[in-house]
GUTI-822566 format. One line per 4 residues: number of its first residue (from 1); for each residue y, z, x of N, C-alpha, C. Coordinates in pm, 1 decimal. Atoms other than C-alpha are relative to their C-alpha. Example, Ala and Ser with C-alpha at 12.3 -4.5 7.8 and 13.67 -1.06 7.14 Angstrom:
# residues 2
1	-119.0,0.0,89.0,-450.0,780.0,1230.0,120.0,0.0,90.0; -119.0,-6.0,-82.0,-106.0,714.0,1367.0,109.0,73.0,-77.0;
This chain:
# residues 84
1	-133.4,-65.6,-10.4,-1022.2,1402.5,-1546.0,80.8,-18.8,-147.5; -65.5,42.7,117.4,-890.7,1229.9,-1866.5,-27.2,88.5,-114.6; 26.2,-101.2,94.7,-1101.1,1438.9,-2109.2,58.4,133.5,33.4; -38.2,-127.1,-47.6,-1011.5,1739.8,-1916.7,150.8,23.0,-56.1;
5	-146.8,-14.8,43.4,-643.2,1680.3,-1960.6,40.4,-31.9,-146.5; -21.7,30.3,150.3,-667.3,1594.5,-2343.4,-12.1,140.1,-62.1; 33.9,-133.0,56.3,-767.8,1962.7,-2383.2,140.2,85.8,-40.5; -118.4,-73.5,51.8,-507.4,2173.8,-2597.9,9.9,139.4,86.0;
9	3.0,-104.3,-87.5,-410.9,2422.5,-2309.9,169.6,45.7,15.3; -153.8,-3.5,-23.6,-52.2,2596.3,-2246.1,53.6,-60.3,130.9; -20.2,48.1,-148.4,-65.3,2481.5,-1880.1,-112.0,-81.5,60.5; 96.0,90.8,-49.2,-225.5,2194.6,-1727.6,28.5,-30.7,142.7;
13	-43.8,2.0,-147.8,-244.0,2188.7,-1335.0,-101.3,-85.0,59.6; 98.7,112.6,-40.7,-399.1,1906.2,-1150.8,38.2,16.5,173.2; 10.1,-18.7,-151.7,-477.1,1938.8,-750.0,-70.6,-127.5,42.3; 52.9,108.1,-89.3,-556.7,1644.4,-508.2,60.9,-12.4,142.6;
17	-27.0,-6.3,-140.9,-526.7,1551.1,-159.4,145.6,-67.4,45.2; -127.6,68.5,-78.2,-253.2,1295.6,-60.6,109.0,-9.8,-112.8; -106.5,-32.3,94.4,80.8,1342.7,-234.8,56.5,-134.6,-48.2; -41.8,128.0,66.3,220.3,1086.5,-474.2,175.8,21.8,-1.4;
21	-115.8,-27.1,-13.9,564.1,1256.3,-437.8,31.8,84.8,130.1; -21.2,-80.7,-146.7,684.3,1388.5,-82.0,110.5,-47.4,51.5; -123.6,46.7,-74.8,995.1,1346.2,131.1,-13.9,-3.3,135.8; 29.7,1.6,-154.0,832.8,1358.0,469.7,-143.4,-23.5,34.8;
25	124.8,26.0,-65.1,535.9,1336.5,691.3,-87.8,-138.7,-45.0; 82.9,121.3,48.6,268.7,1085.9,548.6,65.2,-51.6,-132.9; -70.9,43.3,101.6,410.0,856.8,301.8,-63.6,31.3,-144.3; 72.7,-23.1,115.5,362.4,911.5,-60.9,-74.2,-114.0,-59.7;
29	113.6,102.5,54.9,52.9,726.8,-230.7,75.1,-70.7,-139.4; -41.4,69.0,110.6,240.9,488.6,-469.0,-98.7,-68.7,-89.3; 105.4,54.7,63.1,-89.3,330.6,-576.1,-64.1,107.2,-92.7; 52.3,-114.3,84.0,-217.2,674.2,-694.8,105.3,21.4,-101.0;
33	-92.9,-22.8,83.5,103.6,746.3,-858.6,-4.0,-111.2,-102.4; 11.3,95.7,117.6,93.6,415.7,-1053.4,-101.5,14.3,-95.2; 117.9,-4.9,83.8,-257.3,488.6,-1172.6,-18.8,135.9,-47.8; 31.1,-138.0,66.8,-235.6,866.3,-1257.5,122.3,74.8,-44.0;
37	-129.4,-64.6,55.1,122.7,960.6,-1331.3,14.3,-27.5,-151.8; -23.0,16.1,145.3,129.7,786.6,-1671.2,-103.8,85.1,-89.0; 101.1,-83.3,59.1,-193.7,985.5,-1753.2,42.0,155.2,8.7; -42.0,-152.3,7.7,-17.6,1327.6,-1637.8,99.5,9.2,-100.3;
41	-120.6,-22.1,88.2,293.0,1250.8,-1860.4,-59.7,-23.2,-136.7; 63.3,6.9,143.4,97.6,1153.5,-2177.5,-63.9,123.6,-18.0; 64.2,-87.4,22.6,-104.1,1456.7,-2137.7,51.3,137.7,31.9; -89.3,-137.7,-38.1,173.1,1715.5,-2052.2,-43.8,71.3,103.2;
45	39.8,-98.0,-107.5,58.2,1817.6,-1723.2,138.6,79.7,40.9; -97.3,-87.6,-35.4,254.4,2113.9,-1614.0,38.6,5.1,160.3; -8.8,1.9,-147.4,204.6,2108.9,-1212.3,-101.7,-80.5,57.6; 102.1,100.6,-90.7,52.3,1882.0,-967.0,16.2,66.6,157.3;
49	27.0,-45.7,-122.4,-61.3,2051.8,-645.9,-43.2,-110.1,88.9; 47.5,117.9,-72.5,-91.7,1804.3,-358.8,17.2,79.3,145.9; 13.3,-47.4,-142.2,-167.3,1859.4,29.5,27.5,-109.7,114.3; -3.9,109.1,-95.8,-209.3,1638.3,333.3,119.7,15.1,90.8;
53	-117.0,-27.1,-99.5,139.6,1693.2,489.3,2.1,145.8,30.6; -0.7,-147.3,-31.3,178.5,2018.4,675.8,121.6,85.6,-16.6; -114.7,-80.1,13.4,466.9,2171.1,516.4,4.1,25.3,-152.2; -37.4,-63.9,125.4,582.1,2344.8,168.5,117.2,-106.1,-69.6;
57	-102.6,56.6,91.6,777.8,2132.6,-83.2,-13.6,-3.5,-144.6; 7.0,24.1,140.3,857.3,2154.5,-445.3,104.0,-72.0,-77.0; -71.3,87.6,69.5,1007.8,1912.7,-663.1,68.2,68.0,-120.6; -48.7,-12.1,140.1,1237.8,1951.9,-948.6,-85.9,-67.1,-102.1;
61	88.4,61.3,91.1,1054.7,1854.2,-1272.8,26.0,-159.5,19.1; 0.2,130.7,4.1,982.1,1483.7,-1265.2,-57.1,-45.3,-135.8; 62.1,21.4,107.8,918.1,1356.6,-1622.6,-50.0,131.3,-59.6; 63.6,-120.2,38.8,842.4,1731.0,-1698.4,-113.9,66.0,83.5;
65	125.2,-66.8,-83.2,602.9,1784.9,-1423.2,66.1,52.1,147.5; -6.0,-59.0,-106.8,650.8,2004.1,-1105.2,-100.1,-44.2,108.8; 118.4,38.6,-109.1,500.1,1860.5,-793.9,30.3,69.5,143.2; -23.6,-78.6,-129.3,431.9,2088.3,-486.0,-87.5,-55.3,101.2;
69	80.3,37.3,-114.8,306.8,1986.5,-149.3,-25.4,127.4,74.9; 28.0,-136.4,-80.0,132.6,2268.8,29.5,-124.2,-39.1,89.0; 113.2,38.0,-81.3,-69.6,2129.7,315.7,-12.0,83.2,131.0; 30.6,-93.3,-93.2,-102.0,2423.9,542.2,-150.1,10.1,27.8;
73	133.8,-37.0,1.0,-476.3,2517.2,455.7,-59.4,57.2,138.8; 30.9,-44.3,-103.9,-493.3,2699.5,764.4,60.2,-70.3,133.2; -64.8,55.7,-105.5,-300.5,2455.8,1008.2,141.3,28.0,7.9; -130.6,-28.2,-6.9,24.2,2508.7,1130.6,87.4,-90.5,-83.3;
77	-110.5,83.5,70.0,323.9,2391.1,912.3,89.7,-75.2,90.9; -89.3,86.1,-64.8,542.8,2116.4,1034.4,149.2,25.0,-61.9; -149.4,-39.0,38.9,924.1,2199.0,997.9,62.3,-142.7,-41.6; -74.9,125.0,66.5,1099.4,1916.8,786.2,148.5,15.7,15.4;
81	-149.2,-19.9,6.9,1453.7,1860.3,849.2,51.7,-106.2,-73.8; -53.6,100.9,81.1,1642.9,1675.5,586.5,172.5,10.8,23.4; -125.2,13.9,-6.9,1990.3,1554.6,595.1,73.1,26.9,-129.1; -62.2,-19.3,156.8,2236.9,1662.8,285.0,48.2,-138.4,-30.8;
């Protein structure tokens, strides 16, 4: 992955299973975040697509990176209710 991320491309998109940022469902994987996020920042990743939780969620950019959770993949989505 590191060699791929070093490529000079206008957009860099990373996809993987368990989210490193999310607001509900299964807890975010802090261990994966600590290992991979510095690599994403260093190599100007544009978008990270994650799944596992059965809902759609999009972050505002965090260190210039937008994180999306989209874990439907044919399964029904779970309604997330957030307090203001």
